[in-house]
C-alpha positions in Angstrom: -110.2 -40.2 104.8 -108.4 -41.9 101.9 -105.7 -40.0 100.0 -107.8 -40.4 96.8 -110.6 -38.6 98.5 -108.3 -35.7 99.5 -107.1 -35.4 95.9 -110.5 -35.6 94.3 -111.6 -31.9 94.8 -108.3 -30.6 93.3 -108.6 -33.0 90.3 -112.2 -31.9 89.7 -111.2 -28.2 89.9 -108.7 -28.7 87.1 -111.2 -30.0 84.6 -113.2 -26.8 84.1 -110.0 -24.7 84.2 -108.3 -26.8 81.6 -111.4 -26.6 79.4 -111.6 -22.8 79.7 -107.9 -22.4 79.1 -108.1 -24.6 75.9 -111.0 -22.6 74.7 -109.3 -19.2 75.2 -106.0 -20.1 73.7 -107.6 -21.7 70.7 -109.6 -18.5 70.1 -106.4 -16.4 70.5 -104.5 -18.4 68.0 -107.4 -18.5 65.5 -107.1 -14.7 65.4 -105.4 -13.2 62.3 -102.7 -11.5 64.3 -102.0 -13.1 67.7 -99.7 -11.0 69.9 -97.4 -11.5 72.8 -98.8 -9.2 75.5 -96.5 -6.4 76.7 -94.3 -6.8 73.7 -92.5 -3.5 72.8 -93.0 -2.0 69.4 -89.3 -1.2 68.9 -89.0 -4.5 67.0 -91.4 -3.2 64.4 -89.5 0.1 64.0 -86.1 -1.6 63.6 -87.5 -4.1 61.2 -89.0 -1.4 59.0 -85.7 0.5 59.0 -83.7 -2.7 58.1 -86.2 -3.7 55.4 -85.0 -0.8 53.2 -82.4 -1.9 50.6 -80.4 1.3 50.9 -80.6 1.8 54.7 -77.6 3.4 56.2 -76.0 2.6 59.5 -76.8 6.1 60.8 -80.5 5.6 60.2 -80.5 2.4 62.2 -78.5 4.1 64.9 -81.2 6.8 65.1 -84.0 4.3 65.4 -82.2 2.2 68.1 -81.1 5.3 70.0 -84.8 6.0 70.9 -84.6 3.0 73.2 -81.7 3.6 75.6 -81.9 0.1 77.1 -81.7 -1.5 73.7 -78.6 0.6 72.9 -76.9 -0.7 76.1 -77.8 -4.3 75.1 -76.3 -3.9 71.6 -73.1 -2.6 73.1 -72.9 -5.4 75.5 -73.5 -8.0 72.8 -71.0 -6.5 70.4 -68.3 -6.6 73.1 -69.1 -10.2 74.1 -66.4 -12.8 73.5 -68.7 -14.4 70.8 -68.6 -11.2 68.6 -65.3 -9.7 69.9 -62.8 -12.5 70.0 -59.9 -10.0 69.6 -60.9 -8.1 72.8 -61.1 -4.7 71.1 -64.1 -3.0 72.7 -66.4 -0.6 71.0 -68.0 2.3 72.9 -70.4 3.8 70.4 -73.7 2.5 69.1 -72.6 3.1 65.5 -69.5 1.0 65.9 -71.5 -1.7 67.7 -74.0 -2.0 64.9 -71.3 -1.9 62.3 -69.5 -4.8 64.0 -72.6 -6.9 64.4 -74.2 -6.2 61.0 -77.8 -5.6 60.3 -79.0 -9.2 60.7 -77.5 -9.6 64.1 -78.9 -6.2 65.1 -82.4 -7.2 64.1 -82.0 -10.5 66.0 -80.7 -8.7 69.1 -83.6 -6.3 68.9 -86.1 -9.1 69.0 -84.3 -10.7 71.9 -84.3 -7.4 73.8 -88.0 -7.0 73.3 -88.6 -10.5 74.7 -86.6 -9.6 77.7 -88.6 -6.5 78.3 -91.8 -8.4 78.0 -90.9 -10.7 80.9 -90.3 -7.7 83.1 -93.8 -6.3 82.7 -95.7 -5.7 85.9 -98.6 -7.8 84.5 -96.4 -10.9 84.9 -94.8 -10.2 88.2 -96.4 -13.4 89.8 -95.0 -15.5 86.9 -91.4 -14.5 87.2 -90.1 -18.0 88.2 -91.6 -19.5 85.1 -90.5 -16.6 82.8 -87.0 -16.9 84.1 -86.9 -20.7 83.5 -88.1 -20.3 79.9 -85.8 -17.3 79.3 -82.6 -19.0 80.7 -83.2 -22.2 78.7 -83.7 -20.1 75.5 -80.5 -18.2 76.2 -78.5 -21.4 76.7 -79.9 -22.8 73.5 -79.2 -19.6 71.6 -75.6 -19.3 72.8 -74.8 -23.0 72.1 -76.5 -22.9 68.7 -74.5 -19.8 67.7 -71.2 -21.5 68.7 -72.1 -24.7 67.0 -73.0 -23.0 63.7 -69.8 -21.0 63.8 -67.8 -24.2 64.5 -69.4 -25.9 61.5 -68.5 -22.9 59.4 -72.2 -22.1 58.6 -73.1 -18.7 57.4 -76.2 -18.5 59.6 -74.7 -18.3 63.1 -76.7 -15.1 63.9 -79.9 -16.8 62.7 -79.1 -19.8 64.9 -78.8 -17.5 67.9 -82.1 -15.8 67.0 -83.9 -19.1 66.4 -82.6 -20.4 69.8 -84.0 -17.4 71.6 -87.3 -17.4 69.7 -87.8 -21.1 70.5 -89.2 -19.9 73.8 -91.8 -17.6 72.3 -94.5 -20.2 72.1 -93.8 -21.2 75.7 -94.0 -17.6 76.9 -97.3 -17.2 75.0 -98.7 -20.4 76.7 -97.5 -19.2 80.1 -99.2 -15.8 79.7 -102.5 -17.6 79.0 -102.1 -20.3 81.6 -101.3 -17.6 84.2 -105.0 -16.8 84.6 -105.5 -20.4 86.0 -103.7 -20.9 89.2 -104.7 -24.6 89.4 -103.1 -25.4 86.1 -99.8 -23.8 87.1 -99.9 -25.5 90.4 -100.0 -28.9 88.8 -96.6 -29.5 87.3 -97.7 -32.5 85.1 -100.7 -30.6 83.8 -98.7 -27.5 83.0 -96.0 -29.6 81.2 -98.7 -31.2 79.1 -100.2 -27.9 78.2 -96.8 -26.6 77.1 -96.2 -29.8 75.1 -99.5 -29.5 73.3 -99.6 -25.8 72.6 -96.1 -24.3 72.5 -95.1 -25.2 68.9 -98.5 -24.0 67.5 -98.3 -20.8 69.5 -94.7 -20.1 68.4 -95.5 -20.6 64.8 -98.5 -18.3 64.9 -96.5 -15.5 66.5 -93.4 -15.8 64.5 -95.3 -15.9 61.2 -96.5 -12.4 62.1 -92.9 -11.2 62.6 -91.8 -12.2 59.1 -88.5 -13.7 60.1 -88.1 -16.2 57.2 -89.0 -19.8 56.8 -85.8 -21.3 58.1 -86.0 -19.4 61.4 -89.8 -20.0 61.6 -89.4 -23.8 61.3 -86.4 -24.0 63.6 -87.7 -21.8 66.3 -91.2 -23.2 66.4 -90.6 -26.9 65.9 -86.9 -27.9 65.8 -87.6 -31.1 67.8 -88.8 -32.6 64.5 -85.3 -32.5 63.1 -85.1 -36.1 64.5 -86.9 -37.3 61.4 -84.7 -38.0 58.3 -85.3 -35.3 55.7 -82.3 -35.5 53.4 -78.6 -35.1 53.7 -78.3 -31.4 54.0 -78.2 -29.9 57.5 -80.8 -27.2 58.3 -81.1 -24.6 61.0 -83.4 -27.0 62.8 -80.5 -29.5 62.9 -78.3 -26.9 64.5 -80.8 -26.2 67.2 -81.6 -29.8 68.0 -77.9 -30.7 68.2 -77.3 -27.7 70.4 -80.2 -28.8 72.6 -78.4 -32.0 73.3 -74.9 -30.5 73.7 -76.0 -27.7 76.1 -76.7 -30.3 78.8 -73.3 -31.9 78.5 -71.2 -30.9 81.5 -68.0 -32.6 80.5 -66.9 -33.2 76.9 -65.2 -36.4 78.0 -68.7 -37.8 78.6 -69.6 -37.6 74.8 -68.0 -40.8 73.4 -70.7 -43.5 73.4 -73.6 -41.0 73.7 -76.6 -42.3 71.8 -77.7 -38.9 70.6 -74.6 -38.6 68.4 -76.3 -41.1 66.1 -79.3 -38.9 65.7 -79.9 -37.4 62.2 -79.0 -33.8 63.1 -75.5 -34.9 64.2 -75.1 -37.1 61.1 -76.1 -34.3 58.8 -73.8 -31.8 60.5 -70.9 -34.3 60.4 -70.4 -34.2 64.1 -69.0 -37.2 65.9 -67.9 -37.3 69.6 -64.6 -35.6 68.9 -66.2 -32.8 66.9 -68.9 -32.2 69.5 -66.3 -32.1 72.2 -64.3 -29.6 70.2 -67.3 -27.3 69.9 -67.8 -27.3 73.7 -64.1 -27.0 74.5 -63.2 -24.3 72.0 -66.4 -22.3 72.5 -66.8 -22.5 76.2 -65.9 -18.8 76.8 -68.0 -17.7 73.8 -71.0 -19.6 75.0 -70.7 -18.3 78.5 -70.4 -14.7 77.5 -73.2 -14.8 75.0 -75.5 -16.6 77.4 -74.8 -14.0 80.1 -75.8 -11.1 77.8 -78.9 -12.9 76.4 -80.2 -14.1 79.8 -79.9 -10.6 81.4 
């Protein structure tokens, strides 16, 4: 029997599964309020508290304290090398939130909720794929945060959040594709599904979370920062530049790298020496922040 004949049944089986997957995800995204399944509501509570103009630290502490695991995560993050370069540890939730500020607290809450979602029993069989998406997002978030700080931008915490949220669309696609074993089993088909649907899925979900246009654009579609859009660097530029840099194992490899000529690096004013300085000076910061985010 020819190899092509052996492969034919599997190929034929994928067609109906792909059609049904496409139908289901299109229906889901057409809904007014698409949701990530198993997503904790602690994000909503924290966001409501922080939306008040006169909110006090103690009120935020009260809301966060209702979720012990989140409290632990905020303490870990506030004591990471990225946010505690002086090495002075804080031991109370109030001190941790005061150190991080409300924007970073909100960002960290969203990240925590995403991490809890991937631990849900419903997705036990998808743990390898969840882990891959989560770790890639954590690497991007940590590198984006360090890069934004190095470039003296005021949105380093937003860069971290956008980096983590860049995986939201992929998580949504995975939860939908998880119902079709044949699609997950075919690496090329699954990669194509992610390529087609992740940006649209991410934008639909993040629009609901009201995180602002800059984060929305960067998290859902930062790859389009390749296109020339003016001389001023955006959050999307930070993420795309970080995406290139996070795969560099040795800063000495940077001179001559073609990606340094890409619009994001030009707009950020980063040449080989500058990019190497980011990776060298921020190595500990990136490693510590990545470890906390990927947990």
